[in-house]
N, C-alpha and C positions, 0 to 999 in steps of 0.2 A: 063261486067260478071266477077264473082270471079278468084282472082286467086293465085293457092296454096302457102303460106305460110311455110316459113322453119322454122322449132319449133327448138326455142332456143334453146344452146346447156348452161346448168352450166359452171360456172369458176371454169376450174382445182384445187381453192383452198377449192371451195366447199366439205363438207367431204362427202365422198362415202356411210357412212353408214346411211347417214341422209336419203339417196335416196330411195323413194317406189320402188321395187321391179318391174324387165320388165314385168316378164310374174307369176302368180305364180304356183306351183309344182300341176302337175297332183293329181291325187286323186289317193289313194293306193290302189292297187286292188289285196294287198297278204294276204292271212290267218289273220282273227283277232287272239288277245289275247289268249294264250290256259290257260284256267283254269280249275285245275287240282281238279276232284271229290272230294266229302267229302271221309275222311278215313271211309272205312269200322269196322261197330262198331260187338266188339269182340262177338262170342258168350260164353254161361255160361261155357261152357267144355273150349272152351279155355280161360276163364278167372280164371281159377280153375285149369288146368295146367300152366298156367304164373304164377299161386300164388306158385302151386307146385313145382315149380324148382327155383323159388325164395328161399322156404324155402329149398332146396335140397343146393344150391348155398353157403350160408348165414352156415347151419349146415357143412357145407365142408372143410368154410374158417375157422369156430370156434376151430374145431377140429383139423385143419392144425394152427391154430394159439397155439392151447394148448401142440400138440409136440412139437413145436419151444422153447415155453417156458419151458418145460422140458429141454430139451434140453443146455436150455441158462442160467437156473440157474447155471448145474454142470462146466460150462467154465469161468476160471481166468479172468478177476479180481472181485469179490464180492460189488457188487451196497450199502455197507453197507451204506454208508451218506444219498443216495439216496431213502434208507429202511423205515432207518430211520425216515426219512422226513414224506412218504406217511404214515408210521404209525401214525406220531403227526397226518396228516391233518383229517385221513380219522376216529381213533381212538380215540384220543382225542375232539378232535372237534363236534365226534358224541353222547359225555355224555350225550350232554342237550338235544336229544331230546327222547334218551334213556331211561334218567332219568322222562321225563316229562308220553312217552308213559307207559313207563311198571308201573309209581305208580296208574297212572286210570285206565287200564286194568286190575291190580289187585284189584282194590276198584269195579269197574264194573261185573267181576269175581265172586269177595266173593256176592255182592247183589242178580246176577243171581241164581246164586247154592242156594242160601239161601232160596229165593224167591221160588225155586222146591223144598228142604227139606225139607223146615217150613212143609207140605203138611203132612210126612207122620212122621213127629216127630223127624227129623234128623238132627236137627242141630248142632249138636253135631260132623260131618262127613264134615261139610266145612270147616276146615284145610287139611283135608288129601285127599279129592279131588281137592281143591283151589292149593297145594304144586304139587301135581302130577300132574296135566295137567298141569302148569306151567314149572315144572320140565323135563317134554317129548315136549311137543309140543308152547306152548305160547312164552315160555324165547328165545326159538332157531329160531322158523318160524316166528313169528311176529317183531321179530328184523330183524331179516334178512331183510324179505321183508321191512319193514320200512326205517332202514337204508339204505340197498340195493338201493332202487331209489337216499338219496343222494350221497354215493359214487359210484353208477354205471355213473349216472349222471354228477360229477364233472369229471368222468373221462374222460369221453366220450365228454364234453365239450374241455378240457384242451388237452387231442390227438387230437380230432377235429381241436383246434385251431391251433394246430401245425401243421396239414395236411394241410389245406387250403391256411397257409402262409408258404408255401413249408419247414419248418424246419426239417423235416420227412426225405424228400429228401435231404437237407443240411448232415444228419448226414451220410445217403449214402456214400453222393458223398466225406465223411473223410475218410470214409473207416469205419462206426461204422455199428455194427448190432440195428437198432430203438427197434428191441425186448429185449433186452436186456437195452437198457439205460432207456426204455422206459415201456415196459410190466412188464417184471420180477421183478422189484420194484414195482408196482402196488401190484402185485400175492401176492407175498411174503408176503407184509402187510396186506392183504385184509385175509388170511388166517392166520396171528399171532394175528388180532385183534380181529377178530370173535368170538371166547373161550372167552375173558376174556370179551368183549362187551356182550355173551349170560347169562355168571356168575351174570354179575352186572344188570340183566336186572330180575333174577330171586330173586335175594337179594331185590330189589326193589318193584319187584310186593309180596313180600311175604309180607313187609314194611304194602305196600299200604293192602293186607289180614287182617292184623292182628290192623290195625288201624279199619276199618270196622267193624270186630270184637265184636274190643274193648269199641268201643262209639255207638253202633248200635244194638248190640246184647247178650253182656255182656258177651262174652266168653273171661276169661282172657289171656293173655299173654304167660302165661307159661301151659298151656292147650293147648293152640295154637302150642306150637313149642313140645308140649312133641307129643300128636296126628299127629302133622305128621311126625315129626322123626321116629314115630314107623310104619307108614304106606311108606314112601320112602325108599326104597333101591338104594345100590351101583346103578344096572343094569338099573333103571329108570332116575340117575342123568347123568351117561356113554353114552345112549340110544342119549341125548336130545346134549349132547356138544360136541359128537358124529360127529355131523351132520353140527357141524359151519365149521370147516374147510372147508369142499364142497362147502357150501353155501356163503363164501368168495371167494372161488374160479370160477364159478361160475358170481358172480357181476362183478369180475376186470376184466376176461374171456372176455365177453359179453362189458361187458364197453369200453375195451378197442379194440375190434373187431369196432364197431361201430366209435369209432373216429380216426381208420386207414383208415375207407371205407369212409369218410367223407369229401366232395365235395360240390361246389356251395358256397361257404363265409359264414356270419353268418346263414342264411337260412339253409344250410346244418348243420351247426353244433346245430341250433334249435332242425330240424326233426331228428339229432341222436342223442340229448338229452334224447328226448321225447318218440322214439322205444326203449332205453335203457331200460327206467322206464320200460315202457309195458312189453317187453321181462324179465329182470330182476325177477319181480314178478312172472312173469308164471310160469317160468324155476324153481324157488326156492319150488314154490307147488306143478308141477310136483315131483321134484328131494326127496321133502320131502315126499308124500306118496311112493316114490318106497324105499328110504332108512326104514322108520318106518314097510312096510311090510317084510323089510329086518332081523331089527334088533326081530320082534316080530319071525320070524322065528328063527333065531339063539336066543333069548333069551326066549323059550314059557313061561315060568314062569311069 
């Protein structure tokens, strides 16, 4: 007859963690893990409402930044050294792109106008049309669009990098005004250099037009300049140059605005730079239309 045997117990020195569990835990009787439902897709109306709210928010912030900049300009001390440095960075270093773009735009526009005027026997009107269009529109507007992409994106990248590395917060912690230190020198420099860049573009575009007229259509330099100066009036020159300070203000304010709103490290800096180029180009074209209508109303002749 079999007798019950005692189950041998392990020695006390045997590690208890290596022993098998005496019993398995009971199966869980609670609820399963809650998985949230996927987010609801926004309707078309909600999407447009969100975009409209974002646009109004940007517009309000840009308006506030413009007002704060205007107030900070009059407060001492004047940031002369920073402004001169920004003028060198924004103006002198942009002359290369202005040189190439204006010279070839003048040559291309001359060829295009000649192709259209030749049908009516009006090649002698090329100097008048080219110089007038350059003085009123092409020199200030195209220069602002081309240079504005470079200047605005540079401002957004510089200020945005300072913002994500908390240098802007350090300026506030030291009791200084970031608008006074960062925005004012860039705004003043952009307003001052844009008229000179526009005049530089006008001269180079005229040189490109003279070159094409001389070697392709046989129009002498003397006739070109005489015909152009007979047509061009001071109002035409002033109406073009008067737009450039406004373009400089737009470029600098938009670039600094997106720079101060930059978050998210290097990826945020890249997004701010891209947005600045797009917004600057669109706003310059809209402002150009409005100012052109205004100048035509003021000087209808």
